[in-house]
C-alpha positions, 0 to 999 in steps of 0.5 A, a space after each residue: 358661843 361665838 366664832 372667837 371660841 373656834 378661833 381660840 382652839 387653833 390660835 396657838 397652833 404653829 402653822 408654819 411647822 404643821 404646814 411643812 409636814 404636809 406631803 404630796 400624798 396628803 394633798 392627793 388624798 384631799 383631792 379624792 374627797 367630796 366633803 372637806 373638813 378643817 384639816 383638809 382645808 389647812 392641807 390645801 394651804 400647805 406648800 405641798 399643795 402649790 404643786 397641784 394647782 391645776 388639779 385643784 383648779 379643775 375641781 374648783 371650776 366644776 364645783 363653781 359651775 355646779 352651785 352657781 352656773 356660769 354667772 358673775 354678779 357685778 356691783 359698784 362701791 360708793 364712798 359717801 364719807 372718808 372721815 375716820 376716828 381710827 388710827 390703822 397703820 395700813 389704811 389711807 383713811 387713817 385719822 393721822 393722815 393729812 388730807 381734805 376729808 369730805 362727806 356727801 350731802 343728799 343732793 350729791 348722793 343722788 347725783 352719784 346714784 344717777 351716774 352709777 345707775 346709768 352704767 347699769 348697776 343694780 347692786 351698790 356697796 355703800 362705804 364710809 370711814 369709821 366715824 359715828 360722828 360724821 356718818 351716824 345711823 341717822 345720816 346713813 338712813 337718809 342716804 339709803 332713802 335716796 339710794 334705794 330708788 335707784 338700786 334694788 340691792 344695797 350693802 353697807 361697809 361701815 363701822 361695826 354696829 350693834 344688832 339693833 342698829 343693823 335691824 334699823 338699817 335693814 328696815 331702811 332698805 339694806 340687805 347686805 353687810 360687808 365687814 372685814 376683820 382685816 387680820 385675825 391674829 390678835 397680836 398683829 391686830 392690836 399692833 396695826 390698830 393703834 388707836 380708836 374703837 376699831 382696836 376692840 378685836 372681839 366687837 369687830 370679830 362678832 359683827 358679821 354674826 350680829 348682822 346675821 342675827 339682825 336678818 341680813 340677806 347676805 354677809 361678806 367677810 375677809 382678811 386684808 392679805 398682807 398683814 400676816 402670813 396668808 395661810 393663817 389668815 385664810 384658815 381663820 377666814 375660812 373657818 369664820 365663813 364655815 361657822 356663819 354658814 352652818 349657824 345661819 342657814 338663811 344668810 348668804 355668806 361670801 368671802 373677799 380676798 383683798 390684798 394690800 394696795 398703795 395708799 396715802 401713808 408709808 405702811 408696808 405689808 408684813 407678808 407678800 402675797 404673790 399671784 400664785 398664793 392668791 390662786 391657791 387661797 381661792 381654790 382652797 376656799 372653793 373646795 372647802 366651802 363649795 356654796 360660798 360666794 367669792 368676791 374679787 375687786 378692782 384691787 387686782 389687775 384686769 389680766 389676773 381677774 380674767 384668769 381667776 374667774 373660772 377658779 371660783 369667782 362669783 362676784 366682781 366690782 367694776 369701774 370702781 372709785 375709792 374716793 368719796 363721790 368719785 363718779 359724778 364728783 371729783 373728790 379728794 383722796 382715795 382710800 387705796 388705788 385700784 388696779 383694774 380700771 376697765 369700764 363696765 362695758 369692757 368687763 361685760 364683754 370680757 365675761 361674755 367672751 369667756 362664756 359667763 353671764 354678767 348679772 346686774 340684778 338678782 334681788 328685788 326689794 318688796 
């Protein structure tokens, strides 16, 4: 059994018709419950629930403080390669996009590590375009060997791997995996992934579970908001996180809420996710999955991120670059534009002012 079995039970549901039937009384009833089931989660994504955001926010804040305290973990992303073999219509790294590709050599990786470490980061997210040829496991292990001298916690966001390959990278020093399904709706997934290995829906869908089976300490999933109706994608993501959390008790499960951002190329979102929609998404996640980590990146504006923190956020990126080697080197095209360009110190001061403790280190490799 895999998560696809859970997805299959609901994939033919007419979400639009069902959500229209949800009433204010239904939402009020969910607010009185301590433990929410899947139907309750869906109720919180209905239009009727948008009139209860203040009540939902108060409960979400209490649950977050109960399970996480007033702490926010900070991390930085490092792109080491932007070569990609996939033709994904929504991505700046699309193989058909014409720009100068690049890949860091090990000396450049070390310079990037030094520049990022100086900012205080202890948690680093390593990213590549999806090309096994340009970023093979052997290359990644060499990169990890350099980076683990600077960062106690290393997470990868790369092409999906087999379980044994994840085990190789864990042995090399990786403790976390981030991989987004991008879009859970199978038909839309097939449409936006035109060519390349990423077109294999189920292989990607099962990658987070293979990471758990390999022994990843933390696994982060998400849907790219804007590719499909946000209620459906939030529902699929929440059920996926629940499936992993219930089955792999030793693994810390996290959810990200990335919205489409401008990038090289002309793709336009299929669905517009407004700020109030993003608020409703995060509140529904927190009430449905009180122990789940919620990650909010610099895709979002500084003002919005500041306002969302009390609603359930547990992890933030800061002073990010989405270009290859964007900290110590001025490198080429970005995967997408960021919105919050504040420095690490500015983000730290904001968190402290709000009564939160910025956490740079919460894990130490033996």
